LOTI-766635 format. One record per residue (C-alpha): residue number from 1; y, z, x. Coordinates in nm, 3 decimals, decimal comma. Example, Ala and Ser with C-alpha at 12.3 -4.5 7.8 and 13.67 -1.06 7.14 Angstrom:
BEGIN
[r 1 [-0,450 0,780 1,230]],
[r 2 [-0,106 0,714 1,367]],
This chain:
BEGIN
[r 1 [4,038 17,885 16,363]],
[r 2 [3,682 17,867 16,481]],
[r 3 [3,567 17,620 16,184]],
[r 4 [3,896 17,382 16,331]],
[r 5 [3,747 17,390 16,662]],
[r 6 [3,440 17,306 16,591]],
[r 7 [3,522 16,999 16,336]],
[r 8 [3,813 16,894 16,638]],
[r 9 [3,441 16,918 16,918]],
[r 10 [3,256 16,707 16,666]],
[r 11 [3,552 16,436 16,584]],
[r 12 [3,559 16,413 16,971]],
[r 13 [3,162 16,374 17,056]],
[r 14 [3,149 16,145 16,803]],
[r 15 [3,463 15,937 16,929]],
[r 16 [3,271 15,981 17,302]],
[r 17 [2,956 15,833 17,174]],
[r 18 [3,185 15,492 17,041]],
[r 19 [3,115 15,193 17,273]],
[r 20 [3,374 15,167 17,557]],
[r 21 [3,509 14,817 17,531]],
[r 22 [3,502 14,588 17,245]],
[r 23 [3,348 14,307 17,224]],
[r 24 [3,628 13,961 17,200]],
[r 25 [3,405 13,809 16,968]],
[r 26 [3,446 14,078 16,697]],
[r 27 [3,876 14,041 16,686]],
[r 28 [3,927 13,730 16,440]],
[r 29 [4,324 13,643 16,437]],
[r 30 [4,440 13,404 16,183]],
[r 31 [4,569 13,085 16,279]],
[r 32 [4,883 12,947 16,091]],
[r 33 [4,796 12,571 16,173]],
[r 34 [4,426 12,620 16,053]],
[r 35 [4,345 12,605 15,655]],
[r 36 [4,328 12,977 15,630]],
[r 37 [4,102 13,009 15,322]],
[r 38 [3,852 13,221 15,590]],
[r 39 [4,080 13,458 15,627]],
[r 40 [4,238 13,433 15,221]],
[r 41 [3,857 13,510 15,114]],
[r 42 [3,821 13,761 15,348]],
[r 43 [4,144 14,012 15,329]],
[r 44 [4,081 14,048 14,976]],
[r 45 [3,761 14,151 15,011]],
[r 46 [3,565 14,510 14,941]],
[r 47 [3,397 14,677 15,228]],
[r 48 [3,240 15,060 15,233]],
[r 49 [3,353 15,257 15,559]],
[r 50 [3,127 15,546 15,650]],
[r 51 [3,143 15,876 15,883]],
[r 52 [2,853 16,092 15,819]],
[r 53 [2,656 16,338 16,011]],
[r 54 [2,412 16,387 16,137]],
[r 55 [2,424 16,011 16,276]],
[r 56 [1,994 16,001 16,202]],
[r 57 [2,108 16,021 15,860]],
[r 58 [1,956 15,713 15,666]],
[r 59 [2,264 15,548 15,418]],
[r 60 [2,161 15,371 15,128]],
[r 61 [2,410 15,158 14,887]],
[r 62 [2,285 15,075 14,564]],
[r 63 [1,972 15,170 14,645]],
[r 64 [1,916 14,941 14,904]],
[r 65 [1,852 15,124 15,306]],
[r 66 [2,145 15,008 15,500]],
[r 67 [2,091 15,128 15,832]],
[r 68 [2,198 15,449 15,979]],
[r 69 [2,498 15,696 16,073]],
[r 70 [2,437 15,574 16,435]],
[r 71 [2,408 15,221 16,339]],
[r 72 [2,701 15,232 16,074]],
[r 73 [2,958 15,431 16,331]],
[r 74 [3,320 15,211 16,280]],
[r 75 [3,192 14,950 16,069]],
[r 76 [3,309 14,829 15,767]],
[r 77 [2,977 14,697 15,485]],
[r 78 [3,108 14,413 15,300]],
[r 79 [3,020 14,511 14,873]],
[r 80 [3,084 14,351 14,587]],
[r 81 [3,361 14,408 14,313]],
[r 82 [3,177 14,691 14,059]],
[r 83 [3,047 15,014 14,098]],
[r 84 [2,780 15,150 14,375]],
[r 85 [2,617 15,399 14,477]],
[r 86 [2,596 15,548 14,821]],
[r 87 [2,321 15,797 14,899]],
[r 88 [2,301 15,952 15,237]],
[r 89 [1,948 16,197 15,356]],
[r 90 [1,824 16,329 15,622]],
[r 91 [1,494 16,594 15,742]],
[r 92 [1,614 16,929 15,720]],
[r 93 [1,918 16,832 15,537]],
[r 94 [2,055 16,855 15,154]],
[r 95 [2,114 16,502 15,066]],
[r 96 [2,419 16,359 14,908]],
[r 97 [2,487 16,106 14,620]],
[r 98 [2,852 15,953 14,506]],
[r 99 [2,994 15,660 14,361]],
[r 100 [3,279 15,454 14,407]],
[r 101 [3,445 15,128 14,236]],
[r 102 [3,504 14,844 14,463]],
[r 103 [3,728 14,523 14,338]],
[r 104 [3,887 14,274 14,525]],
[r 105 [4,203 14,380 14,585]],
[r 106 [4,083 14,699 14,743]],
[r 107 [4,065 14,683 15,142]],
[r 108 [3,825 14,972 15,221]],
[r 109 [3,671 15,297 15,028]],
[r 110 [3,626 15,529 15,310]],
[r 111 [3,304 15,807 15,290]],
[r 112 [3,333 16,095 15,535]],
[r 113 [3,002 16,264 15,463]],
[r 114 [2,838 16,597 15,681]],
[r 115 [2,530 16,742 15,606]],
[r 116 [2,464 17,055 15,521]],
[r 117 [2,148 17,218 15,616]],
[r 118 [1,821 17,352 15,470]],
[r 119 [1,775 17,737 15,581]],
């Protein structure tokens, strides 16, 4: 029960840290009168979504740094089709590495990672 309470409190803290107002420019609407080509292309593009703690953790995609967990909260990172490796590390924590496959017909691959402190 204590773990559930801690997880709930941590989740609420992360949600409260998010910006309260989303930018209107962040939303793209489909206009049936337009050609729709951009909509069709983005609709089938695979993406990676990350939920990582601690927020200071560095994230690498296929060996290239893509940012910290804080920078990537609620972000969909576009990826090309095929196999990819996600690495997460922070000082004082055990690192994590995971593989996933993205294809052009999938939407988003979600990685939820909570790094364990080194004792």
